[in-house]
N, C-alpha and C positions, 0 to 999 in steps of 0.2 A: 824726661819730661813727658807727661801724658800726650799721646798723639804724635810725638816727634820720633818715635822709634828708639829713643835713648833707653839704656838699661842701667840698672843700679846694682850695687854690690853691698851686701850685708853679711859679714862674716863668711860662712860657707855657702850662702845663697847667692847665686849669680843669675843674671837675666832679668826679664821684666818682673817686677814685684808690684803687686797691687796692695797698697797699705790700707785702702778703704777709708771710711770716715768714722769707724767705730772707736771705742776706747779699749786700750790694752793696758793690763797691769801685770808686771813681772816681779816676782819676789822669790829670790833663791831659785829653786828648780820649778816652781809653779808658775803657770801663766794662765790668765783669765782674759778672755776677749769678749767685750759687750758690743752689740750693735747699737749705734747711736747713743742716746742718753738713758736708755732703758725705759721700761714701762713704770711710770710713777705709781700706778695702782699696785704693782707688785711690791714696790718699795714700801708703800704705806701698809700693805698686807704683812710685810716682814716686821714692821713696827708693832702692828696689832698682835702678831705672834709673840713678840717680846713682852708685850703688856700682859698677854694671857699667861705666859710662863712666869712672869713676875708675881702674879696672883698666887702661884703655888710655892713660892720660895719662902724659906724661913728667914725673915728680916725683922729688925726692930721697926717701930713706927717711923723713926727718923730716917733710917736707911730706905724704907719703902717710899717715903715721901720724896726723898732726894732722887731716887731712881725714877719715880713717876714724873717728876719735874723734868729730868733730863730726857726721858722718852718723849714727853710732850714737846720739848724744844726740838728734838730730832724731827718729829712729825711736822712741826711748824716750818722748819728749814726746808723740808722736802715738798711741802704743800704750797708751792709758789709757782708763778709762771716760769721763772728761772730758778730752780732749786739752789739753795746756798750750801754748796758742798763743804765749804770750810766750817761754817757754823754746825752743820750736821755732824761732821767728823769730830769736832770738839765735844759736842754733847754726847755722842755715841761713845767716845773714849772715856768721858767722865762716868757715864752709866756703867760701862764695863769695869772700870777701875773700882767703882763703888761696890759692885757685886763681888769682885775678887777680894777686896778688903773684908767684906762681910762673910766670906767663905761660901757664898751662894753660887759663885760661878762654877765651882767644881761639881755641884749637884744640879746645875741648871737644866741639864738634859739636852738631847740632840736637837730638839726644835729650837731652843734658845740659841744654842751654839751655831746652828745652821742659819738662823735669821741674822745673827751678828756677823757671820762670815759673808753672807750675801750682801748685806749693807756695806761692810768694809771693802769688799771687792768692788762694788759700784763706786765707792768714793775714790778708788784708785790709790795713788800714793798717800793721800790724806788719811786713808783707812789703815795704813800699815801699823799704827800704834795699837789699834783694836786687835788686829790679827796677832800681834805680838803678845797680847794678854790671853789669847785663847789656848 
């Protein structure tokens, strides 16, 4: 317990452990730690980067419209006093699946993949489905 001198044991880590108040996401051998809930402006910037990348992708009008709607819904889920991670994760996964089905994910480029990865990591375990598609 903090302030009591107690120590904790996590696997091979012994002694006082400060877990802090950030978010931690562990998948396989990768680990990403975020301080607090992250900067929402950065997350919205990642959505904007995806929208920019979407403009350069070869998609049918229907595929582009569906992708655009899902991105708008991701932004809406993030742009709240308390972001709706579950809704954002669902829309981001549908966006990513749509690009994969259209064959556009493979040619999306580093900026799009980086933005998807950043958003998925911020979502924590909810973003694991998106990471699995990358």
